[in-house]
Structures are given as structure tokens and as C-alpha cells.
C-alpha positions as a printed NumPy array, in Angstrom:
array([[-12.228,  12.506,  14.128],
       [ -9.779,  15.612,  13.566],
       [ -8.642,  16.647,  16.848],
       [ -9.983,  20.711,  17.672],
       [ -8.501,  23.593,  16.693],
       [ -7.042,  26.332,  18.946],
       [-10.586,  28.113,  18.684],
       [-12.605,  24.727,  19.698],
       [-14.487,  24.072,  16.72 ],
       [-13.831,  20.918,  14.64 ],
       [-11.746,  21.768,  11.746],
       [ -8.625,  20.722,   9.941],
       [ -5.992,  21.393,  12.86 ],
       [ -2.342,  21.99 ,  11.042],
       [  0.288,  21.291,  13.537],
       [  3.72 ,  22.648,  12.978],
       [  7.073,  20.15 ,  13.245],
       [ 10.38 ,  20.794,  13.042],
       [ 12.594,  17.966,  11.342],
       [ 15.993,  18.466,  10.351],
       [ 15.427,  22.484,  10.804],
       [ 12.832,  22.514,   8.462],
       [  9.228,  23.33 ,   9.319],
       [  6.359,  20.968,   7.671],
       [  2.485,  21.183,   8.057],
       [  0.721,  17.773,   9.713],
       [ -2.705,  16.745,  10.314],
       [ -4.081,  14.364,  12.696],
       [ -6.581,  12.095,  11.857],
       [ -7.809,  10.182,  14.943],
       [ -4.382,   8.543,  15.704],
       [ -2.923,   8.764,  12.366],
       [ -0.472,  11.563,  11.357],
       [ -0.375,  12.792,   7.75 ],
       [  2.39 ,  15.093,   6.544],
       [  3.775,  16.155,   3.179],
       [  0.657,  16.069,   1.14 ],
       [  0.361,  20.063,  -0.085],
       [ -2.925,  20.034,  -1.857],
       [ -3.728,  16.459,  -1.113],
       [ -3.777,  16.782,   2.539],
       [ -7.42 ,  16.929,   2.587],
       [ -7.636,  13.911,   0.274],
       [ -5.297,  12.033,   2.878],
       [ -7.56 ,  12.361,   5.14 ],
       [-10.537,  11.51 ,   3.46 ],
       [ -9.198,   8.273,   2.359],
       [ -8.487,   7.615,   6.153],
       [-11.771,   8.398,   7.127],
       [-13.463,   6.432,   4.589],
       [-11.146,   3.592,   5.807],
       [-12.304,   3.743,   9.289],
       [-16.01 ,   3.774,   8.072],
       [-15.451,   0.706,   5.963],
       [-13.224,  -1.017,   8.515],
       [-16.319,  -0.241,  11.068],
       [-18.515,  -1.801,   8.741],
       [-16.717,  -4.637,   7.903],
       [-16.119,  -5.687,  11.616],
       [-20.085,  -5.449,  12.283],
       [-20.422,  -8.182,   9.717],
       [-17.945, -10.418,  10.831],
       [-20.364, -13.172,  10.783],
       [-20.801, -13.483,   7.001],
       [-19.091, -16.551,   6.97 ],
       [-18.957, -17.555,   3.426],
       [-16.649, -14.56 ,   2.429],
       [-14.804, -14.808,   5.759],
       [-14.295, -18.447,   5.109],
       [-12.883, -18.059,   1.538],
       [-10.049, -15.774,   2.508],
       [ -9.592, -16.994,   6.319],
       [-10.724, -20.518,   6.433],
       [ -9.905, -22.163,   9.877],
       [ -8.63 , -18.681,  11.024],
       [ -9.762, -17.562,  14.72 ],
       [-11.836, -14.885,  13.651],
       [-10.372, -12.665,  16.872],
       [ -6.986, -12.86 ,  14.721],
       [ -8.46 , -10.932,  11.868],
       [-11.098,  -8.55 ,  13.819],
       [ -8.146,  -7.294,  15.954],
       [ -5.9  ,  -6.272,  13.376],
       [ -8.494,  -4.647,  11.348],
       [ -9.494,  -2.887,  14.372],
       [ -6.32 ,  -1.867,  15.063],
       [ -5.865,  -0.065,  11.662],
       [ -9.531,   1.227,  11.795],
       [ -8.288,   3.5  ,  14.996],
       [ -4.843,   3.879,  13.942],
       [ -3.678,   2.116,  16.871],
       [ -0.119,   2.633,  18.356],
       [  2.399,   0.256,  16.85 ],
       [  4.715,  -1.011,  19.444],
       [  8.42 ,  -1.189,  18.302],
       [ 11.245,  -2.101,  20.34 ],
       [  8.891,  -1.551,  23.438],
       [  7.879,   1.984,  22.513],
       [  4.4  ,   3.002,  20.849],
       [  4.754,   4.946,  17.655],
       [  1.648,   6.672,  15.888],
       [  1.079,   5.354,  12.113],
       [  2.077,   8.286,   9.53 ],
       [  1.322,   8.379,   6.167],
       [  3.653,  10.72 ,   4.283],
       [  3.112,  12.049,   0.695],
       [  6.221,  11.376,  -1.156],
       [  7.464,  14.916,  -2.677],
       [ 10.694,  16.651,  -3.803],
       [ 10.105,  19.4  ,  -1.117],
       [ 10.997,  17.252,   1.69 ],
       [ 14.763,  16.209,   1.603],
       [ 13.971,  13.672,   4.855],
       [ 12.138,  11.514,   2.199],
       [ 14.158,  11.472,  -0.615],
       [ 14.72 ,   7.985,  -1.076],
       [ 10.804,   7.061,  -1.182],
       [ 10.454,   9.803,  -3.617],
       [ 13.245,   8.35 ,  -5.674],
       [ 11.219,   5.021,  -5.901],
       [  8.267,   7.148,  -6.678],
       [  9.828,   8.468,  -9.942],
       [  8.923,   5.066, -11.528],
       [  5.336,   5.84 , -12.895],
       [  4.259,   2.417, -11.945],
       [  4.607,   2.908,  -8.223],
       [  1.597,   4.055,  -6.244],
       [  2.867,   3.791,  -2.459],
       [  6.206,   2.861,  -0.847],
       [  6.12 ,   1.375,   2.788],
       [  9.357,   1.522,   5.206],
       [  8.974,  -2.157,   6.85 ],
       [ 11.021,  -1.363,  10.249],
       [  8.864,   1.4  ,  11.361],
       [  5.36 ,   2.807,  10.791],
       [  5.417,   4.924,   7.559],
       [  3.564,   4.809,   4.535],
       [  4.708,   6.857,   1.673],
       [  2.21 ,   7.917,  -1.219],
       [  3.381,   8.358,  -4.542],
       [  1.556,  10.914,  -6.904],
       [  0.415,   8.008,  -8.878],
       [ -1.856,   7.097,  -6.046],
       [ -3.882,  10.216,  -6.597],
       [ -5.125,   8.506,  -9.935],
       [ -6.416,   5.411,  -8.407],
       [-10.181,   5.2  ,  -8.161],
       [-11.401,   5.968,  -4.317],
       [-13.119,   2.532,  -3.288],
       [-13.864,  -0.961,  -4.998],
       [-17.181,  -1.285,  -6.302],
       [-19.559,  -3.891,  -7.741],
       [-17.986,  -3.898, -11.494],
       [-14.698,  -5.135,  -9.811],
       [-16.037,  -8.358,  -8.387],
       [-15.253, -11.767,  -9.974],
       [-17.838, -11.919, -12.743],
       [-18.375, -11.281, -16.583],
       [-18.184,  -7.857, -18.025],
       [-20.99 ,  -6.426, -20.214],
       [-18.254,  -6.522, -23.099],
       [-18.001, -10.425, -22.56 ],
       [-14.513, -10.204, -20.941],
       [-14.069, -11.763, -17.267],
       [-13.245,  -9.901, -14.387],
       [-10.942, -11.598, -12.035],
       [-11.411,  -9.625,  -9.272],
       [ -7.712,  -8.047,  -9.093],
       [ -9.428,  -4.397,  -9.58 ],
       [-10.946,  -5.003,  -6.037],
       [ -6.882,  -4.357,  -4.744],
       [ -6.405,  -1.235,  -6.996],
       [ -8.213,   1.64 ,  -5.25 ],
       [ -6.792,   3.996,  -3.167],
       [ -8.782,   2.419,  -0.009],
       [ -7.316,  -1.045,  -0.617],
       [ -3.944,   0.026,  -1.382],
       [ -3.36 ,   1.696,   1.517],
       [ -5.134,  -0.854,   3.404],
       [ -2.573,  -3.277,   2.204],
       [  0.371,  -1.331,   3.369],
       [ -1.328,  -0.777,   6.628],
       [ -1.647,  -4.441,   7.192],
       [  1.84 ,  -5.03 ,   6.136],
       [  3.11 ,  -2.709,   8.509],
       [  0.867,  -3.635,  11.616],
       [  1.636,  -7.481,  10.961],
       [  5.245,  -6.752,  10.802],
       [  5.67 ,  -4.387,  13.962],
       [  2.785,  -5.987,  16.185],
       [  3.88 ,  -8.479,  18.761],
       [  3.654, -12.152,  17.748],
       [  2.667, -11.338,  14.189],
       [  5.196, -12.531,  11.223],
       [  4.092, -11.469,   7.615],
       [  4.335, -13.937,   5.047],
       [  7.434, -13.907,   2.807],
       [  7.019, -14.021,   0.225],
       [  3.766, -12.3  ,  -0.277],
       [  1.256, -13.55 ,  -2.416],
       [ -0.956, -11.294,  -4.28 ],
       [ -2.913, -12.818,  -7.187],
       [ -6.807, -13.738,  -6.284],
       [ -6.186, -17.356,  -7.107],
       [ -2.891, -17.873,  -5.695],
       [ -4.621, -15.801,  -2.21 ],
       [ -7.427, -18.073,  -1.984],
       [ -5.153, -21.131,  -2.456],
       [ -3.471, -20.347,   0.603],
       [ -4.041, -22.301,   3.998],
       [ -5.007, -21.18 ,   7.138],
       [ -1.636, -20.566,   8.684],
       [ -0.386, -18.444,   5.904],
       [ -3.809, -16.915,   5.129],
       [ -3.754, -14.711,   8.193],
       [ -0.471, -13.383,   7.703],
       [ -0.823, -12.422,   3.925],
       [ -1.847,  -9.048,   3.381],
       [ -3.625,  -9.69 ,   0.243],
       [ -6.012, -11.806,   2.198],
       [ -7.144,  -9.006,   4.426],
       [ -7.58 ,  -6.637,   1.356],
       [ -9.721,  -9.085,  -0.812],
       [-11.675,  -9.802,   2.384],
       [-12.521,  -6.108,   2.77 ],
       [-12.877,  -5.31 ,  -0.795],
       [-15.276,  -8.056,  -1.481],
       [-17.69 ,  -6.904,   1.418],
       [-17.509,  -3.086,   0.274],
       [-18.104,  -4.159,  -3.337],
       [-21.037,  -6.521,  -2.225],
       [-19.515,  -9.485,  -4.388],
       [-21.464, -12.581,  -4.823],
       [-18.723, -14.425,  -6.821],
       [-15.32 , -14.695,  -5.11 ],
       [-13.259, -17.422,  -7.091],
       [-12.405, -16.63 , -10.496],
       [-12.841, -19.327, -13.282],
       [ -9.779, -21.919, -13.159],
       [ -9.402, -20.697, -16.771],
       [ -8.414, -17.424, -16.064],
       [ -5.389, -18.552, -13.787],
       [ -2.975, -17.962, -16.899],
       [ -4.253, -14.482, -17.515],
       [ -4.131, -13.484, -13.654],
       [ -3.   ,  -9.992, -13.154],
       [ -1.222,  -9.298,  -9.619],
       [ -0.388,  -6.294,  -7.36 ],
       [  3.239,  -6.788,  -7.514],
       [  5.644,  -5.644,  -4.805],
       [  9.073,  -4.741,  -6.161],
       [ 12.072,  -4.606,  -3.262],
       [ 14.452,  -2.551,  -5.462],
       [ 15.407,   0.473,  -3.482],
       [ 17.503,   0.282,   0.053],
       [ 18.169,   3.219,   2.255],
       [ 20.707,   3.047,   5.493],
       [ 18.872,   4.883,   8.345],
       [ 20.414,   5.54 ,  11.328],
       [ 17.231,   5.714,  13.425],
       [ 19.018,   7.508,  16.418],
       [ 19.25 ,  10.462,  13.685],
       [ 15.978,   9.56 ,  11.974],
       [ 14.938,  12.679,  10.334],
       [ 11.311,  12.17 ,  11.233],
       [ 12.062,  11.585,  14.581],
       [ 10.298,  14.697,  15.601],
       [  6.962,  12.584,  14.412],
       [  7.762,  10.018,  17.105],
       [  9.81 ,   7.979,  14.545],
       [ 11.911,   4.521,  14.782],
       [ 13.814,   3.349,  18.01 ],
       [ 17.537,   4.029,  18.117],
       [ 18.867,   1.22 ,  16.286],
       [ 20.695,   1.235,  13.368],
       [ 19.53 ,  -0.677,  10.594],
       [ 19.082,  -1.399,   6.572],
       [ 15.613,  -0.716,   5.299],
       [ 14.195,  -1.769,   2.227],
       [ 11.458,   0.26 ,   0.615],
       [  8.755,  -2.267,  -0.547],
       [  6.693,  -0.477,  -3.591],
       [  3.197,  -1.18 ,  -4.908],
       [  3.206,  -1.297,  -8.713],
       [  1.265,  -2.166, -11.244],
       [  2.545,  -5.342, -13.336],
       [  0.754,  -7.763, -15.484],
       [  2.207, -11.57 , -14.655],
       [  5.423, -12.294, -16.591],
       [  5.907,  -8.528, -17.901],
       [  7.978,  -5.813, -17.225],
       [  4.873,  -3.551, -17.226],
       [  3.975,   0.02 , -18.708],
       [  3.022,   3.313, -17.021],
       [ -0.402,   2.334, -17.577],
       [ -2.144,   0.13 , -15.092],
       [ -3.163,  -3.371, -17.098],
       [ -6.677,  -4.408, -17.969],
       [ -8.027,  -6.736, -15.572],
       [-10.248,  -8.048, -18.144],
       [ -8.397, -11.139, -20.059],
       [-10.21 , -12.457, -23.668],
       [-12.65 , -15.237, -22.55 ],
       [-11.35 , -17.116, -25.816]])
């Protein structure tokens, strides 16, 4: 729920933050902070609101053992529900003993403080960029081209044209892409969690993970939530589709050296006062074994 404005009515409440002598409007959605989004500010808030509604519903259905066991077989449910609960409320992220609020930043050319993720966003395939050593998720313009939420058309199954849906489109919506980034951040920055490296993204590979790895792989959370949201009844693509599987690829191809003591976003409660070389992890659309293109690949390989 958005915080109240000065007139005491429920309304978008735009705060003003001074960062490096510049003034940027920000909006609070629950415990999340959103900034840099301009005309997409309300859209970003709507995605966060939808994410909370979805996660609250999923958490109430944690007894759906069939889908749970597909993606987290053998994992204590408390591990999964705890992480998803934290994301639902935007719980403070403990970093070096200090709590920080999760922050969604729309990368744009008018904020020099986010020049590096904006540069990454110039690749037309890049959708989001995450900063692994703190709690920022950067949304690229392409993010707004994605469908809002997964639906039954994305489930594993046969499409009307006779092609096979291998389920990867479940992970290619605004809701599930943002969820992926947030799971990655909460796993990396929450005490006692170490994200799987390298991460696994293809649905076949996700389902193949043993229990000790499934709970630390963000895509497992994404497919678990997406299958419930879309009310899927089939979770495993046919084995014959494995060679055609499309992946949600992460390219770690941009680095940025940040002195957190001089963090330009510190006015928002930025990263701790340490010096670190940070790699921005970007979400891109790439077919397996291909250099990719500016257009998202089809999720339906021919049946032949």
C-alpha cells in the first residue's frame, strides 16, 4: 500500500531525494522505493502491487505439493515461503549488518548516477540489470514491452498451431522477470543464503536440479510461482523438446567500480561504506546457442 500524502488521503506520494546535487522524485510502494521511472512510475508501482497480490496467493497455496515438489523436491517449505514472504513485503535487506530497503530504478539517460546500467540497457535484448552487491534492480525500457503476467497459454503443452510450448514464456513477463531479480538479490544479501553459480534458467535444467541446489536457484522460484499463477497442469516439457529449449540468459558483461562510501544513490539508503568491483547482471532474451536478436525468440519449436 502506498504511504499517505500530506493531505491525509491515499494517493501517490512523491518524495524528493537529493542525490549528487540533483533532485529526483521517488515513490514508495510498501517498503519498496521506486525512482527514475518518469511516465512509467505508476506502471512500476502496479507491477509491485501485482507481485504482492500474486505472492500472497501463492503463499496461501503452499500446500499444493505437486507443483512444489516439481521445483523444490526435498526442500523445507519454510525456506521457500520465507524468501517469497520477504519479497512480497519488500523486507529490509541486511547488508553488512545494516538494513536497506529494496529499490527499483528505471534506468534512463537523465540520471548520471545510473549511467552504467543505462549503458547496459542500450543492448536491445536487455530487459533488466541487477546490482549484486546491494539492493537495486534496474529496469530497462524493454521491460515495458513484456506482457504483465504469465497465463495458461504459457504453460507446458501443445499450442493450437500444433507446436509445443516448453514453458519458457512463463518466465518472460514483467512480473516473473522482476521476481527473478528480487530472488537473486534476496538470496545474495540475506544471511545464510548463497545463490547457485552458475545459475540454471532452462526449464528442463531447472527441473533436473537436486534439492540442495533448487532452493538457491532463482529460476526455480520463478517457475514455481508462474505455474501456480497460470494454473498450469503440466510442468515437464517433453524430453524431445530439450534440444530446442529456450533460456532466459544472463550476461555478466558490464562491470562498474563503486566506492559505496560515495555511492551516488546513498541518499536512498545505499550500499555500505566499502569499496567493491560490482558486475551488473543483465537479463537478456537469447535462444540457446545463438547470439540472439533484438526480438524475443519463439517459445514453440516445431514438433517435427
